[in-house]
Backbone as XML, in Angstrom:
<?xml version="1.0"?>
<chain id="A" units="angstrom">
  <residue number="1" name="UNK">
    <atom name="N" x="8.745" y="-16.522" z="-1.393"/>
    <atom name="CA" x="7.535" y="-16.240" z="-0.649"/>
    <atom name="C" x="7.019" y="-14.861" z="-1.062"/>
  </residue>
  <residue number="2" name="UNK">
    <atom name="N" x="5.727" y="-14.733" z="-1.268"/>
    <atom name="CA" x="5.174" y="-13.458" z="-1.734"/>
    <atom name="C" x="5.054" y="-12.429" z="-0.618"/>
  </residue>
  <residue number="3" name="UNK">
    <atom name="N" x="4.714" y="-11.220" z="-1.022"/>
    <atom name="CA" x="4.412" y="-10.129" z="-0.109"/>
    <atom name="C" x="2.898" y="-10.085" z="0.042"/>
  </residue>
  <residue number="4" name="UNK">
    <atom name="N" x="2.429" y="-9.907" z="1.278"/>
    <atom name="CA" x="0.989" y="-9.820" z="1.528"/>
    <atom name="C" x="0.597" y="-8.359" z="1.679"/>
  </residue>
  <residue number="5" name="UNK">
    <atom name="N" x="-0.494" y="-7.988" z="1.021"/>
    <atom name="CA" x="-1.041" y="-6.640" z="1.122"/>
    <atom name="C" x="-2.410" y="-6.759" z="1.768"/>
  </residue>
  <residue number="6" name="UNK">
    <atom name="N" x="-2.580" y="-6.071" z="2.890"/>
    <atom name="CA" x="-3.860" y="-6.072" z="3.602"/>
    <atom name="C" x="-4.513" y="-4.701" z="3.446"/>
  </residue>
  <residue number="7" name="UNK">
    <atom name="N" x="-5.760" y="-4.718" z="3.045"/>
    <atom name="CA" x="-6.521" y="-3.489" z="2.940"/>
    <atom name="C" x="-7.540" y="-3.418" z="4.063"/>
  </residue>
  <residue number="8" name="UNK">
    <atom name="N" x="-7.665" y="-2.263" z="4.666"/>
    <atom name="CA" x="-8.616" y="-2.082" z="5.756"/>
    <atom name="C" x="-9.671" y="-1.062" z="5.362"/>
  </residue>
  <residue number="9" name="UNK">
    <atom name="N" x="-10.874" y="-1.271" z="5.893"/>
    <atom name="CA" x="-12.028" y="-0.405" z="5.660"/>
    <atom name="C" x="-12.275" y="-0.237" z="4.164"/>
  </residue>
  <residue number="10" name="UNK">
    <atom name="N" x="-12.202" y="0.971" z="3.632"/>
    <atom name="CA" x="-12.522" y="1.165" z="2.214"/>
    <atom name="C" x="-11.550" y="0.432" z="1.298"/>
  </residue>
  <residue number="11" name="UNK">
    <atom name="N" x="-10.308" y="0.257" z="1.730"/>
    <atom name="CA" x="-9.346" y="-0.460" z="0.876"/>
    <atom name="C" x="-9.686" y="-1.934" z="0.770"/>
  </residue>
  <residue number="12" name="UNK">
    <atom name="N" x="-10.267" y="-2.481" z="1.813"/>
    <atom name="CA" x="-10.716" y="-3.877" z="1.748"/>
    <atom name="C" x="-11.781" y="-4.012" z="0.663"/>
  </residue>
  <residue number="13" name="UNK">
    <atom name="N" x="-12.693" y="-3.057" z="0.611"/>
    <atom name="CA" x="-13.741" y="-3.087" z="-0.411"/>
    <atom name="C" x="-13.156" y="-2.919" z="-1.815"/>
  </residue>
  <residue number="14" name="UNK">
    <atom name="N" x="-12.176" y="-2.047" z="-1.950"/>
    <atom name="CA" x="-11.562" y="-1.820" z="-3.265"/>
    <atom name="C" x="-10.794" y="-3.056" z="-3.724"/>
  </residue>
  <residue number="15" name="UNK">
    <atom name="N" x="-10.042" y="-3.655" z="-2.797"/>
    <atom name="CA" x="-9.270" y="-4.852" z="-3.132"/>
    <atom name="C" x="-10.192" y="-6.038" z="-3.387"/>
  </residue>
  <residue number="16" name="UNK">
    <atom name="N" x="-11.337" y="-6.044" z="-2.711"/>
    <atom name="CA" x="-12.301" y="-7.119" z="-2.900"/>
    <atom name="C" x="-12.195" y="-8.216" z="-1.863"/>
  </residue>
  <residue number="17" name="UNK">
    <atom name="N" x="-11.223" y="-8.117" z="-0.977"/>
    <atom name="CA" x="-11.051" y="-9.064" z="0.124"/>
    <atom name="C" x="-10.072" y="-8.457" z="1.114"/>
  </residue>
  <residue number="18" name="UNK">
    <atom name="N" x="-9.901" y="-9.114" z="2.250"/>
    <atom name="CA" x="-9.043" y="-8.557" z="3.304"/>
    <atom name="C" x="-7.584" y="-8.435" z="2.865"/>
  </residue>
  <residue number="19" name="UNK">
    <atom name="N" x="-7.089" y="-9.415" z="2.130"/>
    <atom name="CA" x="-5.687" y="-9.344" z="1.723"/>
    <atom name="C" x="-5.479" y="-10.026" z="0.379"/>
  </residue>
  <residue number="20" name="UNK">
    <atom name="N" x="-4.405" y="-9.607" z="-0.261"/>
    <atom name="CA" x="-3.972" y="-10.251" z="-1.494"/>
    <atom name="C" x="-2.477" y="-10.528" z="-1.375"/>
  </residue>
  <residue number="21" name="UNK">
    <atom name="N" x="-2.017" y="-11.490" z="-2.116"/>
    <atom name="CA" x="-0.588" y="-11.756" z="-2.140"/>
    <atom name="C" x="-0.048" y="-11.353" z="-3.499"/>
  </residue>
  <residue number="22" name="UNK">
    <atom name="N" x="1.150" y="-10.814" z="-3.470"/>
    <atom name="CA" x="1.809" y="-10.380" z="-4.697"/>
    <atom name="C" x="3.046" y="-11.252" z="-4.865"/>
  </residue>
  <residue number="23" name="UNK">
    <atom name="N" x="2.989" y="-12.117" z="-5.841"/>
    <atom name="CA" x="4.132" y="-12.974" z="-6.134"/>
    <atom name="C" x="5.291" y="-12.103" z="-6.602"/>
  </residue>
  <residue number="24" name="UNK">
    <atom name="N" x="6.466" y="-12.446" z="-6.210"/>
    <atom name="CA" x="7.669" y="-11.685" z="-6.554"/>
    <atom name="C" x="7.642" y="-10.269" z="-6.006"/>
  </residue>
  <residue number="25" name="UNK">
    <atom name="N" x="6.812" y="-10.017" z="-4.994"/>
    <atom name="CA" x="6.747" y="-8.701" z="-4.375"/>
    <atom name="C" x="8.049" y="-8.298" z="-3.725"/>
  </residue>
  <residue number="26" name="UNK">
    <atom name="N" x="8.873" y="-9.300" z="-3.405"/>
    <atom name="CA" x="10.153" y="-9.003" z="-2.761"/>
    <atom name="C" x="11.141" y="-8.333" z="-3.706"/>
  </residue>
  <residue number="27" name="UNK">
    <atom name="N" x="10.789" y="-8.215" z="-4.970"/>
    <atom name="CA" x="11.668" y="-7.532" z="-5.928"/>
    <atom name="C" x="11.304" y="-6.056" z="-6.052"/>
  </residue>
  <residue number="28" name="UNK">
    <atom name="N" x="10.293" y="-5.611" z="-5.301"/>
    <atom name="CA" x="9.761" y="-4.263" z="-5.457"/>
    <atom name="C" x="10.055" y="-3.374" z="-4.255"/>
  </residue>
  <residue number="29" name="UNK">
    <atom name="N" x="9.986" y="-2.071" z="-4.484"/>
    <atom name="CA" x="9.943" y="-1.116" z="-3.381"/>
    <atom name="C" x="8.465" y="-0.924" z="-3.036"/>
  </residue>
  <residue number="30" name="UNK">
    <atom name="N" x="8.193" y="-0.238" z="-1.945"/>
    <atom name="CA" x="6.811" y="-0.006" z="-1.537"/>
    <atom name="C" x="6.060" y="0.775" z="-2.620"/>
  </residue>
  <residue number="31" name="UNK">
    <atom name="N" x="6.642" y="1.838" z="-3.142"/>
    <atom name="CA" x="5.949" y="2.630" z="-4.153"/>
    <atom name="C" x="5.770" y="1.839" z="-5.453"/>
  </residue>
  <residue number="32" name="UNK">
    <atom name="N" x="6.720" y="0.990" z="-5.793"/>
    <atom name="CA" x="6.558" y="0.134" z="-6.978"/>
    <atom name="C" x="5.411" y="-0.853" z="-6.768"/>
  </residue>
  <residue number="33" name="UNK">
    <atom name="N" x="5.260" y="-1.342" z="-5.544"/>
    <atom name="CA" x="4.148" y="-2.234" z="-5.224"/>
    <atom name="C" x="2.825" y="-1.514" z="-5.444"/>
  </residue>
  <residue number="34" name="UNK">
    <atom name="N" x="2.714" y="-0.265" z="-4.963"/>
    <atom name="CA" x="1.477" y="0.486" z="-5.149"/>
    <atom name="C" x="1.216" y="0.770" z="-6.617"/>
  </residue>
  <residue number="35" name="UNK">
    <atom name="N" x="2.243" y="1.065" z="-7.374"/>
    <atom name="CA" x="2.068" y="1.292" z="-8.810"/>
    <atom name="C" x="1.577" y="0.019" z="-9.501"/>
  </residue>
  <residue number="36" name="UNK">
    <atom name="N" x="2.135" y="-1.125" z="-9.108"/>
    <atom name="CA" x="1.703" y="-2.411" z="-9.660"/>
    <atom name="C" x="0.231" y="-2.655" z="-9.325"/>
  </residue>
  <residue number="37" name="UNK">
    <atom name="N" x="-0.129" y="-2.442" z="-8.057"/>
    <atom name="CA" x="-1.515" y="-2.653" z="-7.640"/>
    <atom name="C" x="-2.465" y="-1.688" z="-8.346"/>
  </residue>
  <residue number="38" name="UNK">
    <atom name="N" x="-2.046" y="-0.457" z="-8.548"/>
    <atom name="CA" x="-2.882" y="0.514" z="-9.254"/>
    <atom name="C" x="-3.150" y="0.040" z="-10.679"/>
  </residue>
  <residue number="39" name="UNK">
    <atom name="N" x="-2.139" y="-0.544" z="-11.299"/>
    <atom name="CA" x="-2.325" y="-1.077" z="-12.645"/>
    <atom name="C" x="-3.256" y="-2.278" z="-12.665"/>
  </residue>
  <residue number="40" name="UNK">
    <atom name="N" x="-3.154" y="-3.123" z="-11.653"/>
    <atom name="CA" x="-3.977" y="-4.335" z="-11.605"/>
    <atom name="C" x="-5.394" y="-4.068" z="-11.104"/>
  </residue>
  <residue number="41" name="UNK">
    <atom name="N" x="-5.528" y="-3.203" z="-10.095"/>
    <atom name="CA" x="-6.835" y="-2.985" z="-9.465"/>
    <atom name="C" x="-7.620" y="-1.834" z="-10.100"/>
  </residue>
  <residue number="42" name="UNK">
    <atom name="N" x="-6.943" y="-1.003" z="-10.863"/>
    <atom name="CA" x="-7.639" y="0.014" z="-11.633"/>
    <atom name="C" x="-7.836" y="1.363" z="-10.984"/>
  </residue>
  <residue number="43" name="UNK">
    <atom name="N" x="-8.681" y="2.135" z="-11.622"/>
    <atom name="CA" x="-8.904" y="3.542" z="-11.302"/>
    <atom name="C" x="-9.327" y="3.772" z="-9.850"/>
  </residue>
  <residue number="44" name="UNK">
    <atom name="N" x="-10.229" y="2.948" z="-9.327"/>
    <atom name="CA" x="-10.723" y="3.171" z="-7.964"/>
    <atom name="C" x="-9.589" y="3.098" z="-6.938"/>
  </residue>
  <residue number="45" name="UNK">
    <atom name="N" x="-8.705" y="2.117" z="-7.077"/>
    <atom name="CA" x="-7.562" y="2.001" z="-6.171"/>
    <atom name="C" x="-6.615" y="3.178" z="-6.362"/>
  </residue>
  <residue number="46" name="UNK">
    <atom name="N" x="-6.310" y="3.495" z="-7.592"/>
    <atom name="CA" x="-5.384" y="4.585" z="-7.900"/>
    <atom name="C" x="-5.888" y="5.906" z="-7.312"/>
  </residue>
  <residue number="47" name="UNK">
    <atom name="N" x="-7.171" y="6.186" z="-7.492"/>
    <atom name="CA" x="-7.732" y="7.430" z="-6.969"/>
    <atom name="C" x="-7.805" y="7.438" z="-5.443"/>
  </residue>
  <residue number="48" name="UNK">
    <atom name="N" x="-7.886" y="6.273" z="-4.836"/>
    <atom name="CA" x="-7.977" y="6.188" z="-3.377"/>
    <atom name="C" x="-6.626" y="6.402" z="-2.699"/>
  </residue>
  <residue number="49" name="UNK">
    <atom name="N" x="-5.530" y="6.076" z="-3.376"/>
    <atom name="CA" x="-4.233" y="6.186" z="-2.700"/>
    <atom name="C" x="-3.365" y="7.334" z="-3.185"/>
  </residue>
  <residue number="50" name="UNK">
    <atom name="N" x="-3.568" y="7.800" z="-4.399"/>
    <atom name="CA" x="-2.727" y="8.869" z="-4.932"/>
    <atom name="C" x="-3.415" y="10.231" z="-4.853"/>
  </residue>
  <residue number="51" name="UNK">
    <atom name="N" x="-2.652" y="11.257" z="-4.538"/>
    <atom name="CA" x="-3.143" y="12.633" z="-4.529"/>
    <atom name="C" x="-3.399" y="13.043" z="-5.984"/>
  </residue>
  <residue number="52" name="UNK">
    <atom name="N" x="-4.583" y="13.553" z="-6.302"/>
    <atom name="CA" x="-4.875" y="13.882" z="-7.700"/>
    <atom name="C" x="-4.016" y="15.004" z="-8.273"/>
  </residue>
  <residue number="53" name="UNK">
    <atom name="N" x="-3.548" y="15.923" z="-7.429"/>
    <atom name="CA" x="-2.719" y="17.032" z="-7.924"/>
    <atom name="C" x="-1.269" y="16.602" z="-8.125"/>
  </residue>
  <residue number="54" name="UNK">
    <atom name="N" x="-0.702" y="15.939" z="-7.133"/>
    <atom name="CA" x="0.727" y="15.622" z="-7.188"/>
    <atom name="C" x="1.022" y="14.258" z="-7.795"/>
  </residue>
  <residue number="55" name="UNK">
    <atom name="N" x="0.012" y="13.399" z="-7.841"/>
    <atom name="CA" x="0.159" y="12.019" z="-8.325"/>
    <atom name="C" x="1.069" y="11.179" z="-7.407"/>
  </residue>
  <residue number="56" name="UNK">
    <atom name="N" x="1.403" y="11.713" z="-6.243"/>
    <atom name="CA" x="2.186" y="10.986" z="-5.236"/>
    <atom name="C" x="1.218" y="10.316" z="-4.267"/>
  </residue>
  <residue number="57" name="UNK">
    <atom name="N" x="1.742" y="9.418" z="-3.457"/>
    <atom name="CA" x="0.912" y="8.785" z="-2.446"/>
    <atom name="C" x="0.285" y="9.866" z="-1.576"/>
  </residue>
  <residue number="58" name="UNK">
    <atom name="N" x="-1.008" y="9.781" z="-1.358"/>
    <atom name="CA" x="-1.704" y="10.774" z="-0.560"/>
    <atom name="C" x="-1.203" y="10.803" z="0.877"/>
  </residue>
  <residue number="59" name="UNK">
    <atom name="N" x="-1.076" y="11.995" z="1.420"/>
    <atom name="CA" x="-0.573" y="12.143" z="2.785"/>
    <atom name="C" x="-1.506" y="11.510" z="3.801"/>
  </residue>
  <residue number="60" name="UNK">
    <atom name="N" x="-2.775" y="11.391" z="3.481"/>
    <atom name="CA" x="-3.741" y="10.843" z="4.406"/>
    <atom name="C" x="-3.747" y="9.313" z="4.436"/>
  </residue>
  <residue number="61" name="UNK">
    <atom name="N" x="-3.071" y="8.669" z="3.515"/>
    <atom name="CA" x="-3.039" y="7.212" z="3.455"/>
    <atom name="C" x="-2.015" y="6.694" z="4.461"/>
  </residue>
  <residue number="62" name="UNK">
    <atom name="N" x="-2.458" y="5.813" z="5.347"/>
    <atom name="CA" x="-1.547" y="5.215" z="6.320"/>
    <atom name="C" x="-1.032" y="3.894" z="5.748"/>
  </residue>
  <residue number="63" name="UNK">
    <atom name="N" x="0.289" y="3.765" z="5.678"/>
    <atom name="CA" x="0.924" y="2.556" z="5.166"/>
    <atom name="C" x="1.812" y="1.988" z="6.270"/>
  </residue>
  <residue number="64" name="UNK">
    <atom name="N" x="1.529" y="0.751" z="6.650"/>
    <atom name="CA" x="2.258" y="0.083" z="7.713"/>
    <atom name="C" x="2.953" y="-1.141" z="7.117"/>
  </residue>
  <residue number="65" name="UNK">
    <atom name="N" x="4.266" y="-1.206" z="7.290"/>
    <atom name="CA" x="5.046" y="-2.325" z="6.770"/>
    <atom name="C" x="5.583" y="-3.113" z="7.959"/>
  </residue>
  <residue number="66" name="UNK">
    <atom name="N" x="5.123" y="-4.331" z="8.067"/>
    <atom name="CA" x="5.525" y="-5.199" z="9.188"/>
    <atom name="C" x="5.361" y="-4.498" z="10.535"/>
  </residue>
  <residue number="67" name="UNK">
    <atom name="N" x="4.247" y="-3.792" z="10.697"/>
    <atom name="CA" x="3.948" y="-3.147" z="11.961"/>
    <atom name="C" x="4.566" y="-1.772" z="12.161"/>
  </residue>
  <residue number="68" name="UNK">
    <atom name="N" x="5.278" y="-1.251" z="11.159"/>
    <atom name="CA" x="5.919" y="0.069" z="11.282"/>
    <atom name="C" x="5.443" y="0.981" z="10.159"/>
  </residue>
  <residue number="69" name="UNK">
    <atom name="N" x="5.142" y="2.214" z="10.527"/>
    <atom name="CA" x="4.757" y="3.191" z="9.514"/>
    <atom name="C" x="5.924" y="3.402" z="8.553"/>
  </residue>
  <residue number="70" name="UNK">
    <atom name="N" x="5.611" y="3.531" z="7.284"/>
    <atom name="CA" x="6.687" y="3.757" z="6.309"/>
    <atom name="C" x="7.438" y="5.051" z="6.611"/>
  </residue>
  <residue number="71" name="UNK">
    <atom name="N" x="6.791" y="6.000" z="7.278"/>
    <atom name="CA" x="7.455" y="7.253" z="7.650"/>
    <atom name="C" x="8.650" y="7.010" z="8.569"/>
  </residue>
  <residue number="72" name="UNK">
    <atom name="N" x="8.609" y="5.907" z="9.324"/>
    <atom name="CA" x="9.675" y="5.595" z="10.280"/>
    <atom name="C" x="10.778" y="4.719" z="9.696"/>
  </residue>
  <residue number="73" name="UNK">
    <atom name="N" x="10.675" y="4.380" z="8.439"/>
    <atom name="CA" x="11.694" y="3.564" z="7.783"/>
    <atom name="C" x="12.695" y="4.473" z="7.077"/>
  </residue>
  <residue number="74" name="UNK">
    <atom name="N" x="13.969" y="4.111" z="7.079"/>
    <atom name="CA" x="14.995" y="4.987" z="6.492"/>
    <atom name="C" x="14.721" y="5.372" z="5.033"/>
  </residue>
  <residue number="75" name="UNK">
    <atom name="N" x="14.239" y="4.426" z="4.240"/>
    <atom name="CA" x="14.026" y="4.696" z="2.818"/>
    <atom name="C" x="12.575" y="5.027" z="2.469"/>
  </residue>
  <residue number="76" name="UNK">
    <atom name="N" x="11.735" y="5.138" z="3.475"/>
    <atom name="CA" x="10.325" y="5.494" z="3.317"/>
    <atom name="C" x="9.665" y="4.663" z="2.206"/>
  </residue>
  <residue number="77" name="UNK">
    <atom name="N" x="9.113" y="5.290" z="1.176"/>
    <atom name="CA" x="8.435" y="4.551" z="0.107"/>
    <atom name="C" x="9.402" y="3.835" z="-0.830"/>
  </residue>
  <residue number="78" name="UNK">
    <atom name="N" x="10.676" y="4.138" z="-0.725"/>
    <atom name="CA" x="11.688" y="3.450" z="-1.533"/>
    <atom name="C" x="12.245" y="2.219" z="-0.807"/>
  </residue>
  <residue number="79" name="UNK">
    <atom name="N" x="11.639" y="1.854" z="0.318"/>
    <atom name="CA" x="12.050" y="0.662" z="1.062"/>
    <atom name="C" x="11.833" y="-0.565" z="0.192"/>
  </residue>
  <residue number="80" name="UNK">
    <atom name="N" x="12.861" y="-1.390" z="0.074"/>
    <atom name="CA" x="12.738" y="-2.637" z="-0.678"/>
    <atom name="C" x="12.043" y="-3.678" z="0.193"/>
  </residue>
  <residue number="81" name="UNK">
    <atom name="N" x="11.053" y="-4.317" z="-0.391"/>
    <atom name="CA" x="10.319" y="-5.347" z="0.324"/>
    <atom name="C" x="11.098" y="-6.649" z="0.314"/>
  </residue>
  <residue number="82" name="UNK">
    <atom name="N" x="10.800" y="-7.495" z="1.300"/>
    <atom name="CA" x="11.472" y="-8.789" z="1.421"/>
    <atom name="C" x="10.433" y="-9.899" z="1.451"/>
  </residue>
  <residue number="83" name="UNK">
    <atom name="N" x="10.893" y="-11.120" z="1.233"/>
    <atom name="CA" x="10.013" y="-12.282" z="1.318"/>
    <atom name="C" x="9.218" y="-12.247" z="2.609"/>
  </residue>
  <residue number="84" name="UNK">
    <atom name="N" x="7.911" y="-12.444" z="2.507"/>
    <atom name="CA" x="7.065" y="-12.536" z="3.676"/>
    <atom name="C" x="6.645" y="-11.223" z="4.297"/>
  </residue>
  <residue number="85" name="UNK">
    <atom name="N" x="7.061" y="-10.087" z="3.745"/>
    <atom name="CA" x="6.654" y="-8.797" z="4.299"/>
    <atom name="C" x="5.138" y="-8.636" z="4.190"/>
  </residue>
  <residue number="86" name="UNK">
    <atom name="N" x="4.592" y="-7.859" z="5.117"/>
    <atom name="CA" x="3.171" y="-7.534" z="5.084"/>
    <atom name="C" x="3.018" y="-6.024" z="5.027"/>
  </residue>
  <residue number="87" name="UNK">
    <atom name="N" x="2.263" y="-5.567" z="4.045"/>
    <atom name="CA" x="2.001" y="-4.148" z="3.860"/>
    <atom name="C" x="0.510" y="-3.925" z="4.128"/>
  </residue>
  <residue number="88" name="UNK">
    <atom name="N" x="0.198" y="-3.079" z="5.101"/>
    <atom name="CA" x="-1.190" y="-2.763" z="5.434"/>
    <atom name="C" x="-1.489" y="-1.342" z="4.986"/>
  </residue>
  <residue number="89" name="UNK">
    <atom name="N" x="-2.674" y="-1.161" z="4.418"/>
    <atom name="CA" x="-3.096" y="0.147" z="3.916"/>
    <atom name="C" x="-4.377" y="0.543" z="4.645"/>
  </residue>
  <residue number="90" name="UNK">
    <atom name="N" x="-4.342" y="1.715" z="5.279"/>
    <atom name="CA" x="-5.498" y="2.245" z="5.990"/>
    <atom name="C" x="-5.920" y="3.558" z="5.356"/>
  </residue>
  <residue number="91" name="UNK">
    <atom name="N" x="-7.218" y="3.787" z="5.226"/>
    <atom name="CA" x="-7.699" y="5.063" z="4.690"/>
    <atom name="C" x="-7.588" y="6.159" z="5.741"/>
  </residue>
  <residue number="92" name="UNK">
    <atom name="N" x="-7.856" y="7.393" z="5.336"/>
    <atom name="CA" x="-7.830" y="8.487" z="6.295"/>
    <atom name="C" x="-8.791" y="8.219" z="7.454"/>
  </residue>
  <residue number="93" name="UNK">
    <atom name="N" x="-8.356" y="8.581" z="8.628"/>
    <atom name="CA" x="-9.182" y="8.404" z="9.816"/>
    <atom name="C" x="-9.476" y="9.770" z="10.409"/>
  </residue>
  <residue number="94" name="UNK">
    <atom name="N" x="-10.652" y="9.919" z="10.924"/>
    <atom name="CA" x="-11.036" y="11.156" z="11.600"/>
    <atom name="C" x="-11.422" y="10.797" z="13.031"/>
  </residue>
  <residue number="95" name="UNK">
    <atom name="N" x="-11.288" y="11.724" z="13.867"/>
    <atom name="CA" x="-11.692" y="11.474" z="15.250"/>
    <atom name="C" x="-11.045" y="12.455" z="16.179"/>
  </residue>
  <residue number="96" name="UNK">
    <atom name="N" x="-11.240" y="12.195" z="17.418"/>
    <atom name="CA" x="-10.689" y="13.145" z="18.361"/>
    <atom name="C" x="-10.436" y="12.539" z="19.693"/>
  </residue>
</chain>
């Protein structure tokens, strides 16, 4: 079973639809999934999620895996995905 990636707001526009499925996504870590997507979706996706100075995932990008922020997972971005996992990507939010 593949891994589902859901993009919200600007990420939905970059992905071109609400969600995509990644076959064999269960063989990847979260950061490997983003690297794969950056290669497939191109420059706009890469620039939207990676910090231009550090080339790491931008601190402002919210990543939710099966309803939990990756920050709350023991292995963070090195978390291995499993069959049927859902990864949601949210852009920076402002408000008060």
